[in-house]
N, C-alpha and C positions, 0 to 999 in steps of 0.2 A: 741065443734066440729067446725073445720074450715069450713068457707063457700066457700073459693076459694083456689087455689093452693098456693097462696102467703101469706096466714095468718099463723102465728105461725111457722116461719121458724127457723130451728136449728141454733146454734152458733151465735145468735143475729144479723143475717143479716137483713138489712132493706128491705122492700118489693119492693122498686123501683129498686134495683139492681138485683132482682130475677124475676121481672115481665116478662111474656112471651106474645108474640103477639099470636093472634088466629092461625096463620100459624105455629108458633113454637110449640104451644100446639098440633096441629094436627100431626106434625112430631114427637113430643115427644111420643104421644100415639101410633103412627104407629111403632116407634122404640120398644116400650114396647110390642106391639103385635108380632113383629118379634122375640124379645127375648123369649116371651112365647112359640112361635112355636118351637124355637130352643131347649128350655128346654123340651118341650113335646117330641121332636125327641130324645133327649138324654135319657129321662126316658124310652122311648120304646126300645132304643138300649141297655140300661143297663138291662132292663127286659129280652130282648132276650139273652144277654150274660149270665145272671144268669141261664136261662133255659138250655143253651148249657153247662154251667159248671156243672149243675146237671146231665146232660146226660153223660158228660165226667167222673164225679165222679162215676156214677153207672157202666160205662164200666170199669173204673180202678179197682173198687171193684171186678168185675167179673174176670178180668185178674189176680188180686192178688189171688183170690181163685183158679184159674186154675194153677197158678205158685206154690202155696202151695201144691196142689194136686200132681203135677209132681215133686216136689223137691225131695221126697224120691226115686222115680223111677230113676231120673237122678243120684242120688248118687249110686244106685245099678248098673246102666249101666256103670258109670265111674269106679267103683271098678272092675266090671267084665272085662272091657277093659284093666285096668292096670294089672290084673292077667293074662289075655290072652297075653298081650304084654310081660310080664315077662317070661311066659312059652315058648312062641314062640321064644323069644330072646335066652333063654337057650338051646332050642332044636336046633336052627340053629347054635349056637356056638359048641354044642356037635357034630352035624353032620359035620360041616366044619372042626373041629379038628380031627375027626375020619377019614376023607378022606385024611388028610395030612400025 
């Protein structure tokens, strides 16, 4: 187990080229702390987005059930409207041709 940050460096680097001063080490760990805070913020944002997506999925399921319920009624109303339009068109043609 390494005793310091500079022991057992990857890629065969020598310890002198990687050695950090105490101030650099402090800034290094501060940077790591800032990154950890950003990661925590991202994790909470992703969790919130997942919760919102679950809510949207449940609302979409409700809307889908509602649409399936009214799909047959819409077909009936559309058919009745088409029949009423056909009958009214023929009655008006008959009426206008009778008057001429």
